[in-house]
C-alpha positions in Angstrom: 11.1 33.9 34.5 8.8 31.2 33.4 6.7 33.4 31.6 9.7 35.0 29.8 11.0 31.5 28.8 7.5 30.6 27.2 7.4 33.9 25.5 10.8 33.1 24.1 10.1 29.7 22.7 7.0 30.7 21.2 8.7 33.5 19.3 11.3 30.7 18.0 8.3 28.5 17.0 6.6 31.3 15.0 10.0 32.2 13.5 10.4 28.6 12.5 7.3 28.3 10.8 7.5 27.7 7.1 6.7 30.9 5.1 5.3 29.6 1.8 5.4 33.1 0.3 8.9 33.6 0.3 9.6 30.1 -1.2 7.2 31.0 -4.0 8.8 34.1 -4.6 12.4 32.5 -4.8 10.8 30.0 -7.6 9.6 32.9 -9.4 13.0 34.7 -9.4 16.1 33.9 -7.3 16.6 36.5 -4.8 13.1 38.0 -5.0 11.9 37.3 -1.5 14.6 39.8 -0.2 12.9 42.6 -2.1 9.5 42.0 -0.1 8.8 42.4 3.5 5.8 39.9 4.5 3.4 40.6 7.3 0.8 38.2 8.4 -1.8 40.0 10.6 -5.0 38.3 12.2 -8.2 40.0 10.8 -11.7 38.5 10.6 -11.9 40.2 7.0 -10.1 38.8 4.2 -7.7 41.5 3.0 -4.3 42.4 1.6 -2.3 45.6 1.9 0.6 47.1 -0.1 3.0 49.6 1.4 6.7 50.5 1.5 9.4 50.2 3.9 12.6 51.6 2.6 13.4 49.8 -0.6 11.2 46.8 0.3 7.7 46.3 -0.7 5.5 45.6 2.2 2.6 43.1 1.7 0.1 42.4 4.6 -2.6 39.9 4.6 -4.6 37.7 7.1 -3.6 34.4 5.2 -0.8 33.1 3.2 -2.9 33.1 0.2 -4.2 36.6 0.6 -0.6 37.8 1.0 0.4 36.1 -2.3 -2.7 37.6 -4.0 -1.2 41.2 -3.0 2.1 40.1 -4.4 0.3 39.4 -7.6 -1.5 42.7 -7.5 1.7 44.6 -7.0 3.6 42.5 -9.6 0.8 43.3 -12.3 -0.3 46.8 -11.5 3.1 48.2 -10.4 6.0 46.2 -12.0 4.2 45.1 -15.0 4.9 41.6 -14.5 2.4 38.9 -15.0 2.8 35.2 -13.8 0.6 33.0 -16.1 0.6 29.4 -17.1 2.9 30.3 -20.0 5.2 32.5 -18.1 5.7 31.0 -14.3 9.0 32.8 -13.9 9.9 36.5 -14.3 13.0 38.6 -13.7 12.1 41.2 -11.0 13.7 44.8 -11.4 16.8 45.4 -9.2 14.7 48.6 -7.9 11.3 47.8 -7.4 8.6 50.3 -8.2 7.5 52.1 -5.5 4.0 51.9 -3.5 3.6 55.8 -2.9 0.7 55.3 -0.8 -0.7 52.4 1.1 -3.2 50.4 -0.8 -5.7 47.9 0.7 -8.2 45.4 -0.7 -10.7 43.3 1.2 -13.5 40.7 0.1 -16.4 39.2 1.7 -16.0 36.2 -0.7 -13.9 34.2 1.4 -14.0 31.0 -0.5 -12.1 30.9 -3.9 -12.3 27.4 -5.5 -10.4 25.9 -8.4 -10.8 22.8 -10.8 -13.3 20.9 -12.4 -13.0 17.1 -12.1 -12.4 17.5 -16.0 -9.4 19.5 -15.6 -7.6 16.7 -13.9 -7.9 14.7 -17.1 -8.0 17.2 -19.9 -5.1 19.2 -18.6 -3.4 17.5 -15.9 -3.4 13.8 -16.4 0.3 13.5 -16.7 1.3 16.2 -14.6 4.5 15.5 -12.3 5.4 17.4 -9.1 7.4 20.1 -10.7 4.4 21.3 -12.9 2.1 20.8 -9.8 4.3 22.9 -7.9 4.0 25.7 -10.3 0.2 25.2 -10.3 -0.2 25.7 -6.7 1.9 28.8 -6.8 -0.5 30.0 -9.7 -3.4 29.5 -7.3 -1.9 31.1 -4.3 -1.2 34.3 -6.5 -4.8 34.2 -7.8 -6.2 33.9 -4.3 -7.4 30.0 -4.6 -7.9 28.7 -1.1 -10.4 26.0 -1.8 -8.7 23.5 -4.4 -10.3 20.3 -5.5 -7.6 17.6 -4.8 -8.4 14.1 -6.4 -5.1 12.9 -7.4 -4.7 9.4 -6.2 -8.4 8.7 -5.6 -7.8 5.7 -7.6 -5.6 4.3 -4.8 -8.5 4.8 -2.3 -10.7 2.7 -4.5 -8.1 -0.1 -5.0 -7.5 -0.6 -1.3 -11.3 -0.5 -0.7 -12.3 -3.0 -3.2 -9.5 -5.3 -2.3 -10.9 -5.4 1.3 -14.4 -6.0 -0.3 -13.1 -9.2 -2.0 -12.2 -7.9 -5.5 -9.0 -9.3 -7.2 -6.3 -7.2 -8.6 -7.6 -7.9 -12.0 -11.2 -7.1 -11.3 -10.0 -3.7 -9.6 -8.0 -2.6 -12.5 -10.9 -3.8 -15.0 -13.1 -1.2 -13.1 -10.6 1.8 -12.6 -10.1 4.1 -15.9 -6.9 4.9 -17.5 -4.9 8.3 -16.8 -6.7 10.4 -19.5 -10.3 9.2 -18.4 -10.1 9.1 -14.7 -12.2 12.2 -14.3 -15.1 10.5 -15.8 -14.7 7.5 -13.8 -14.5 9.6 -10.7 -18.0 11.3 -11.7 -19.7 7.8 -12.0 -19.9 8.0 -16.0 -17.9 5.2 -17.0 -15.5 2.3 -15.8 -12.3 0.8 -17.1 -11.9 2.6 -20.3 -8.1 3.4 -20.9 -6.9 0.8 -18.4 -5.8 -1.5 -17.0 -3.5 0.7 -14.8 -0.2 -0.8 -13.8 0.7 -1.1 -10.4 3.6 1.5 -10.6 0.7 4.1 -11.3 -0.8 3.8 -8.0 2.6 4.2 -6.2 3.3 7.3 -8.2 0.1 8.6 -7.7 -0.4 8.3 -3.9 3.3 10.1 -3.5 2.3 12.8 -6.0 -0.9 13.6 -3.9 0.6 13.6 -0.7 3.1 16.1 -2.1 0.2 18.2 -3.3 -1.7 18.0 -0.1 1.4 18.9 1.9 2.1 21.9 -0.2 -1.7 23.0 0.0 -1.5 22.6 4.0 1.6 24.8 4.0 -0.4 27.7 2.2 -3.3 26.9 4.8 -5.5 26.0 1.8 -8.6 23.7 2.3 -8.1 20.9 -0.1 -11.5 19.4 -1.3 -11.2 15.6 -1.2 -13.3 13.2 -3.0 -16.0 11.6 -0.8 -18.1 8.8 -1.3 -21.5 9.2 -3.4 -22.7 5.5 -3.6 -20.9 4.5 -6.7 -19.9 0.8 -7.0 -18.8 -1.4 -9.9 -21.4 -2.4 -12.4 -21.2 -6.1 -11.2 -21.6 -5.3 -7.4 -25.2 -6.8 -7.1 -23.6 -10.2 -8.5 -20.6 -9.9 -6.7 -21.5 -8.5 -3.3 -25.2 -9.0 -3.4 -25.9 -5.2 -3.0 -29.1 -3.5 -3.7 -28.3 -1.2 -6.5 -29.8 1.0 -9.0 -28.5 0.5 -12.7 -26.3 3.5 -13.7 -27.2 3.5 -17.3 -25.4 4.4 -20.3 -23.2 7.6 -20.7 -22.4 8.3 -24.4 -21.8 4.5 -25.0 -20.2 3.7 -21.9 -21.7 1.5 -19.1 -21.8 3.5 -16.0 -21.1 2.1 -12.6 -24.3 1.2 -10.6 -25.4 3.4 -7.6 -25.7 1.6 -3.9 -29.1 2.3 -2.5 -29.0 4.1 0.7 -31.3 1.6 2.1 -28.9 -1.2 1.6 -27.6 -2.0 5.1 -24.2 -2.2 3.8 -24.2 1.6 2.5 -22.8 2.7 5.8 -20.2 -0.3 5.9 -19.0 0.5 2.3 -19.1 4.2 3.0 -17.1 3.9 6.1 -14.5 1.6 4.4 -14.2 4.0 1.7 -13.2 7.0 4.3 -11.0 4.7 6.3 -8.9 4.2 3.2 -9.1 7.9 2.1 -8.0 9.1 5.6 -5.3 6.5 6.0 -3.7 7.7 2.8 -4.5 11.5 2.9 -5.7 12.6 5.9 -9.3 14.3 6.8 -10.7 17.2 5.2 -13.3 20.1 5.9 -14.6 19.7 2.5 -15.5 16.7 0.2 -16.7 16.4 -3.3 -19.7 14.2 -4.4 -21.6 14.2 -7.5 -24.2 11.4 -7.7 -26.1 11.3 -11.0 -23.9 13.5 -13.0 -25.0 14.2 -16.5 -27.9 11.7 -16.9 -27.0 9.5 -14.2 -30.3 7.0 -13.6 -32.5 8.0 -10.8 -35.3 5.6 -11.4 -36.2 3.7 -8.3 -33.9 5.9 -6.0 -35.0 7.6 -3.1 -33.3 10.9 -3.7 -33.9 12.3 -0.4 -32.6 9.4 1.5 -29.7 9.3 -0.8 -28.6 12.8 0.1 -29.1 12.3 3.8 -27.2 9.1 3.5 -24.4 10.7 1.8 -24.2 13.6 4.2 -24.5 11.3 7.3 -21.3 9.2 6.4 -19.3 12.3 5.5 -20.3 13.9 8.9 -19.3 10.5 10.7 -15.6 11.5 9.5 -15.6 15.2 10.3 -18.6 16.6 11.9 -17.4 20.0 10.6 -17.2 18.8 6.9 -19.1 20.5 4.3 -20.4 18.6 1.1 -19.3 20.3 -2.2 -21.4 19.6 -5.2 -21.6 20.6 -8.9 -24.7 22.9 -10.0 -24.8 21.4 -13.6 -27.8 21.0 -15.7 -30.5 19.4 -13.5 -28.1 18.5 -10.6 -28.2 18.8 -7.8 -31.9 18.0 -7.7 -33.8 19.8 -5.1 -35.2 16.2 -4.0 -31.5 15.1 -3.1 -30.7 18.4 -1.1 -33.9 20.2 -0.3 -33.9 18.7 3.3 -30.1 19.1 4.0 -29.3 21.7 6.9 -27.9 25.1 5.9 -24.2 25.1 6.0 -23.5 21.7 5.2 -23.8 22.1 1.4 -21.7 24.1 -0.9 -23.0 24.2 -4.5 -20.6 25.3 -7.4 -22.7 27.2 -9.9 -20.5 25.6 -12.5 -21.4 27.8 -15.6 -22.2 31.2 -14.0 -20.8 33.4 -16.7 -23.3 31.8 -19.2 -26.1 29.5 -17.7 -26.4 30.6 -14.1 -28.6 28.3 -12.0 -28.6 30.5 -8.9 -31.7 32.6 -10.0 -31.0 34.9 -12.7 -32.2 34.5 -16.3 -30.4 31.5 -18.2 -31.4 28.2 -19.8 -30.3 26.6 -16.5 -32.1 29.1 -14.3 -33.6 27.8 -11.1 -36.5 30.1 -10.1 -35.8 29.5 -6.2 -32.0 29.5 -6.8 -30.3 27.3 -4.4 -32.6 28.1 -1.6 -31.0 28.1 1.9 -27.6 26.5 0.7 -24.3 28.2 0.2 -22.7 28.5 -3.2 -20.0 29.9 -5.5 -20.2 32.0 -8.5 -18.0 29.9 -11.0 -16.3 30.6 -14.4 -16.4 27.4 -16.6 -14.8 29.2 -19.7 -13.1 26.1 -21.4 -14.9 22.7 -22.5 -12.5 19.9 -23.6 -9.3 21.8 -23.1 -10.0 23.2 -26.7 -7.6 25.8 -28.0 -9.4 29.0 -28.9 -9.9 32.6 -27.9 -13.0 32.9 -25.9 -14.7 34.8 -23.1 -17.7 36.5 -21.9 -16.5 39.7 -20.5 -19.7 41.7 -20.3 -21.8 38.8 -19.3 -19.3 37.7 -16.4 -19.3 41.5 -15.2 -23.1 41.9 -15.4 -23.9 38.4 -13.6 -21.2 39.2 -11.1 -22.6 42.7 -10.2 -26.1 41.3 -10.1 -24.9 39.1 -7.1 -24.3 42.0 -5.1 -27.8 43.3 -5.1 -30.0 40.2 -5.7 -31.6 38.6 -2.9 -31.0 35.1 -4.4 -27.5 35.7 -4.0 -27.7 36.1 -0.1 -25.7 32.8 0.3 -23.0 33.5 -2.2 -19.7 32.7 -0.4 -17.1 33.0 -3.1 -16.0 32.3 -6.7 -14.5 29.4 -8.5 -12.6 28.5 -11.5 -14.2 25.4 -13.0 -12.6 25.0 -16.4 -12.7 21.7 -18.2 -9.3 22.5 -19.6 -6.9 25.2 -18.3 -3.6 26.8 -19.6 -5.7 28.9 -22.0 -7.2 32.4 -22.4 -5.4 33.9 -19.2 -7.2 37.3 -19.6 -10.4 35.6 -18.4 -8.9 34.1 -15.3 -7.2 37.4 -14.3 -10.5 39.1 -14.6 -12.3 36.5 -12.5 -9.6 36.5 -10.0 -9.6 40.2 -9.5 -13.4 40.7 -9.1 -13.7 39.7 -5.5 -11.1 42.4 -4.5 -12.5 45.2 -6.7 -14.1 48.3 -4.8 -17.3 47.0 -3.6 -18.7 50.4 -3.9 -18.6 50.3 -7.8 -20.0 46.8 -7.9 -22.9 47.0 -5.5 -24.3 50.1 -7.0 -27.4 48.9 -9.0 -27.2 52.2 -11.1 -23.9 50.6 -12.5 -25.3 47.4 -13.8 -25.6 48.8 -17.2 -23.7 48.5 -20.4 -22.2 51.8 -20.3 -20.5 51.2 -16.9 -19.5 47.7 -17.9 -17.9 49.1 -21.1 -16.1 51.8 -19.5 -14.9 49.3 -16.7 -13.8 47.0 -19.4 -11.8 49.5 -21.1 -9.8 50.5 -18.2 -9.5 46.9 -17.1 -8.0 46.1 -20.4 -5.6 49.1 -20.2 -4.2 47.7 -16.9 -4.2 44.1 -18.2 -1.8 45.0 -21.0 0.4 46.9 -18.7 0.6 43.7 -16.7 0.9 41.3 -19.6 3.7 43.2 -21.4 5.2 45.5 -19.1 4.6 48.6 -20.7 1.7 50.8 -22.0 1.3 50.8 -25.9 -1.7 52.2 -27.7 -1.6 49.7 -30.7 -1.6 46.7 -28.3 -4.7 48.1 -26.4 -6.5 48.8 -29.6 -6.0 45.1 -30.7 -7.0 43.9 -27.3 -10.1 46.3 -27.4 -11.2 44.8 -30.6 -11.0 41.2 -29.1 -12.8 42.3 -25.8 -15.7 43.5 -28.0 -15.9 40.5 -30.3 -14.6 37.3 -29.8 -14.2 37.8 -25.9 -17.6 39.0 -25.6 -19.8 36.2 -26.5 -23.5 37.6 -25.7 -26.0 36.6 -23.2 -28.2 34.1 -25.1 -25.7 32.5 -26.9 -25.1 29.3 -25.1 -22.1 27.6 -27.0 -19.7 25.7 -24.8 -16.2 27.2 -25.0 -14.2 28.4 -27.8 -15.4 29.2 -31.4 -13.9 25.9 -32.9 -11.4 25.9 -35.5 -12.8 24.3 -38.9 -9.6 22.7 -39.4 -10.3 20.3 -36.4 -13.5 19.1 -37.9 -14.6 15.9 -39.4 -14.9 17.0 -43.0 -18.3 17.2 -44.7 -20.1 19.5 -46.8 -21.6 21.1 -44.1 -18.9 21.2 -41.4 -19.4 23.8 -38.8 -18.8 22.8 -35.3 -16.3 20.4 -34.2 -17.6 18.7 -31.0 -21.1 17.3 -30.8 -22.1 19.6 -27.7 -20.4 22.9 -28.6 -23.7 24.6 -29.7 -21.5 27.0 -31.5 -23.1 29.9 -33.0 -21.5 32.8 -35.0 -21.5 36.2 -32.8 -18.4 37.9 -34.1 -17.0 39.0 -37.5 -14.0 36.9 -38.6 -12.6 40.4 -39.7 -12.5 41.3 -36.2 -9.8 38.7 -35.0 -8.0 39.4 -38.6 -7.8 43.2 -37.8 -6.6 42.6 -34.0 -4.1 40.1 -35.4 -2.6 42.7 -37.7 -2.6 45.3 -35.2 -0.7 43.0 -32.5 1.9 41.7 -35.2 2.5 45.4 -36.4 4.4 46.1 -33.3 6.1 42.7 -32.9 10.1 43.6 -33.3 9.4 46.1 -30.2 8.6 43.0 -28.1 10.9 40.4 -29.3 11.8 38.2 -26.5 8.8 39.2 -24.5 7.4 35.8 -23.6 3.9 37.1 -23.0 3.7 38.9 -26.0 5.0 36.2 -28.2 2.8 33.7 -26.7 -0.3 35.9 -27.3 1.1 36.7 -31.0 0.8 33.2 -31.7 -2.4 32.6 -30.1 -4.1 35.7 -31.6 -2.6 34.9 -35.2 -3.8 31.3 -34.9 -7.2 32.4 -34.3 -7.3 34.9 -37.0 -6.1 32.2 -39.5 -8.6 29.7 -38.2 -11.4 32.0 -38.5 -10.2 32.9 -42.3 -9.9 29.3 -42.7 -13.6 28.8 -42.0 -14.4 31.5 -44.6 -11.9 29.5 -47.2 -13.5 26.3 -46.5 -16.9 27.9 -47.4 -15.3 29.1 -50.7 -14.1 25.6 -51.2 -17.5 23.8 -50.8 -19.3 26.4 -52.8 -16.9 25.8 -55.8 -17.5 21.9 -55.3 -21.5 22.4 -55.3 -21.3 24.8 -58.2 -19.0 22.3 -60.0 -16.3 24.9 -60.7 -13.5 22.2 -61.1 -10.5 24.6 -61.4 -11.9 26.8 -58.5 -12.3 23.7 -56.4 -8.8 22.7 -56.9 -7.5 26.1 -56.3 -9.4 26.8 -52.9 -8.9 23.4 -51.7 -5.3 23.7 -52.0 -5.3 27.1 -50.1 -7.4 25.6 -47.3 -4.9 22.7 -46.8 -1.9 25.2 -47.1 -3.5 27.2 -44.2 -3.5 24.0 -42.0 0.2 23.3 -43.0 1.0 27.1 -42.1 -1.1 26.9 -38.7 0.9 23.7 -37.9 4.3 25.9 -38.5 3.0 28.8 -36.5 2.0 26.7 -33.5 5.3 24.8 -33.7 7.2 27.9 -32.3 5.6 27.6 -29.0 6.0 24.6 -26.7 2.4 25.4 -25.3 1.0 24.7 -28.7 3.0 21.5 -29.6 1.4 18.0 -29.3 4.8 16.8 -28.0 4.2 18.5 -24.7 1.3 16.2 -24.2 2.5 13.1 -25.6 6.1 13.3 -24.0 4.6 14.0 -20.5 2.5 11.0 -20.9 5.4 8.8 -21.7 7.6 10.3 -19.0 5.1 8.9 -16.6 5.8 5.3 -17.6 8.4 3.2 -16.2 8.5 0.4 -18.8 7.9 0.2 -22.5 4.5 -1.0 -22.1 3.6 1.6 -19.6 4.9 4.3 -22.0 2.6 2.9 -24.7 -0.4 2.7 -22.6 -0.1 6.2 -21.5 0.7 7.4 -25.0 -2.3 5.8 -26.3 -4.4 7.4 -23.6 -3.0 10.9 -24.8 -3.7 10.2 -28.3 -7.1 8.8 -27.8 -8.4 11.5 -25.5 -7.9 14.3 -27.9 -9.2 12.7 -30.9 -11.7 9.6 -31.1 -12.1 9.9 -27.0 -13.5 6.4 -27.2 -14.1 3.3 -29.2 -16.2 3.3 -32.2 -19.6 3.2 -30.7 -18.7 5.9 -28.0 -17.0 8.1 -30.7 -19.5 7.9 -33.4 -22.7 6.9 -32.0 -21.9 8.4 -28.5 -20.9 11.5 -30.1 -17.4 11.9 -28.1 -15.3 12.2 -31.2 -13.2 15.2 -31.2 -14.8 16.6 -27.9 -11.4 17.4 -26.8 -9.9 18.4 -30.0 -6.5 20.5 -29.9 -5.3 22.9 -32.6 -1.7 21.8 -31.7 1.4 21.6 -34.0 1.8 17.9 -34.9 -2.0 17.0 -34.7 -2.8 19.4 -37.5 -0.2 18.2 -39.6 -0.5 14.4 -39.1 -4.1 14.1 -38.1 -6.5 17.0 -39.3 -4.6 17.5 -42.6 -4.9 13.9 -43.4 -8.8 14.0 -42.9 -9.3 16.9 -45.0 -6.9 15.9 -47.6 -8.6 12.5 -48.0 -12.0 14.2 -48.3 -11.1 16.7 -50.7 -9.5 13.9 -53.0 -12.9 12.1 -52.6 -14.6 15.2 -53.7 -12.3 15.6 -56.6 -12.8 11.9 -57.6 -16.6 12.4 -57.5 -16.4 15.7 -59.7 -14.2 13.8 -62.2 -16.6 10.9 -62.4 -19.6 13.1 -63.0 -17.8 15.0 -65.8 -17.0 11.8 -67.7 -19.4 9.4 -69.4 -16.6 7.0 -69.7 -15.8 5.8 -65.9 -12.9 3.4 -66.8 -10.6 5.6 -65.4 -12.5 6.2 -62.1 -12.2 2.4 -61.7 -8.5 2.7 -60.7 -6.5 4.0 -57.8 -8.7 4.7 -54.7 -11.7 3.1 -56.4 -10.0 0.1 -58.2 -12.3 -3.1 -57.8 -15.7 -1.3 -57.9 -18.3 -2.5 -60.4 -19.6 -0.3 -62.9 -22.9 0.3 -61.1 -21.0 1.1 -58.0 -19.0 3.7 -59.9 -22.1 5.4 -61.2 -23.6 5.5 -57.7 -20.4 7.2 -56.4 -20.3 9.7 -59.3 -23.9 10.9 -58.4 -24.4 10.7 -54.8 -24.5 13.9 -53.0 -21.9 13.4 -50.1 -19.0 11.0 -50.0 -18.9 8.4 -47.3 -15.4 7.9 -45.7 -14.8 5.8 -42.5 -13.0 8.6 -40.4 -13.0 6.4 -37.2 -10.9 4.0 -39.2 -8.5 6.6 -39.9 -8.4 8.1 -36.6 -8.2 5.0 -34.7 -4.9 3.9 -36.6 -3.2 7.1 -35.7 -3.9 6.6 -31.9 -2.1 3.2 -32.1 1.1 5.1 -33.7 4.2 5.7 -31.6 5.9 8.3 -33.8 7.6 11.0 -31.6 6.4 14.3 -31.4 9.0 16.9 -30.0 7.9 19.2 -27.3 11.0 21.7 -28.4 9.9 24.8 -30.2 10.9 25.1 -33.7 11.2 28.3 -35.9 10.7 32.0 -34.9 7.4 33.1 -33.6 7.5 36.7 -34.9 8.9 35.7 -38.4 6.2 33.0 -39.1 3.4 35.2 -37.6 4.3 38.0 -40.0 4.6 35.6 -42.7 1.1 34.3 -42.2 -0.2 37.9 -41.7 1.1 38.9 -45.2 0.0 35.6 -47.0 -3.5 35.2 -45.5 -4.6 38.4 -43.4 -3.6 41.4 -45.3 -5.6 42.8 -48.1 -8.9 40.9 -47.3 
């Protein structure tokens, strides 16, 4: 009788356990959970299965996340339903398409990671719980079980520094503002964008607890921020610590690094972990990145530092694993070489382009990561920039090489490590499916050929289009294949960082090319390819009116084609200037400026491409007028100057996080180009007339005759762009997040005006 009662109560306990899958399905479509039968089965192998039981779709898996991955597979490949950032909800059919025979997928890649520190600032700086809830659903659907979770890290530091004797003002002067917290967390800067109000800390602590609660319900393993030795730059004077100077990062003073030999290293690390655990609990994975992007290592014993960081983490949880980014020279072998196998997990951050794990690239490490575990990651996007971009062939080839290369023996999974998300969903779909694709195809060395990759890609694009738009359409597939073989096929050897940047967003000059300082942009596709793809895609628009995924992609593809033609138009404008064709210059510059205006109109039809979705989210986080203004200023600065004059210009950070967004095009980029073209026109006018009296009025009123002559003959006009940009960051004009205009109508207008008959 006793055993019967125990079994009964066990059944009640199991039945009472929260099922996050059903809750997620209800958020996608009310009543959707009743159309599925969920079965969680113990298994040492990660798997999901699709099956049929009467009218219900059966989805089995050994974890909640793997079951969600199976649901996503079913929705895409059977129902033609694609859940993405632009489309988190869907209407499921009353009668679900049948699974005619059981389908099973397994993977040896048990760890699937998500997020770059930068994502938390470039995309998620102002997210609320509603948006985070959608993201966690997206993660589950895409197999993520190891998400970085650094929201609210500033709360831990505030508590720790207070106990170390720092005043409230000193703490707030050290911690960065909301749009720049990522680089503070990576030891790159301190204070910029702040000081944060007290209310922010309360909001972030509560938000992180909600995030962690949901992640734990999914049985995900949140990666919490650990302690890597960072202390404020005044810690030597304030606390008498033995520190290494942090150096300068793009004009910013970095925090200093606490030497592992200092007797207070253990004390401060223990205090940090105590405050972290008190707020957010313990974790099995902790993220730490000392010496990120040029951090000073002079006078630092790297071996001792690595051991000290590991030792303090293990005191908190002896099972914990240190997660570290594989980026540029980091992690240095001197730091990690003597750490035990299994205690370190390295994110090979840019595996699709610059793998460090052993195969050829400019980041190549001849010995790979040695005995340490690592993940193959997709970086894809830098700065949250807008633009179609991908390395499909290289991603597939590099992934297949991990199956046969002995240096990949310690590969444990994949990761999404984008600096900014909510773009290029096609690349993230491809990456998320790779671990679950039949291994016999991927493990065959004979398949690691361009012919196999091309065949695989063609079939995958066919399946993606069905999932994305809910139907099979030859015209759409033709458009996508053009894109897949051109702009989405950035070749090996081209090391550009992220999208082919829009010339509209560049600071004007006679030789404008890349927008951000580090993009390393290099032409690899014909702009006629995106033009042809846009025309094909738009030609079937009326058939897909109201299809959210189609209309989003229509705007994005036409936007890319117009930006590419804008680059051609820019060259024609500058050629007219250099050849002193004044009428041609006037005509071509007007066309270029009209392109920016029309691009603004097009992007205004979708909320995702409107500046207002960013600035209004920032303001919503504020509780007072002053807080709203601080957060909006953070939002505006990040996507334009990024920093003060020194950091923007000398440090090269201006426009790093540029966005081709409605509102920003019309009021920021257009203003720069208009000002520049006017200056060129004045210069041409001055050169053409010996009498320069007329030039001495208007914009150049007050200049001496000598100054006017100099202006007339100099080869490049000089404009203080930072002054223009900084004034815009201080403004508070409202940008609506509500879409304006019909996407299909405006896209077709742009096709007729700029893309046809080229």
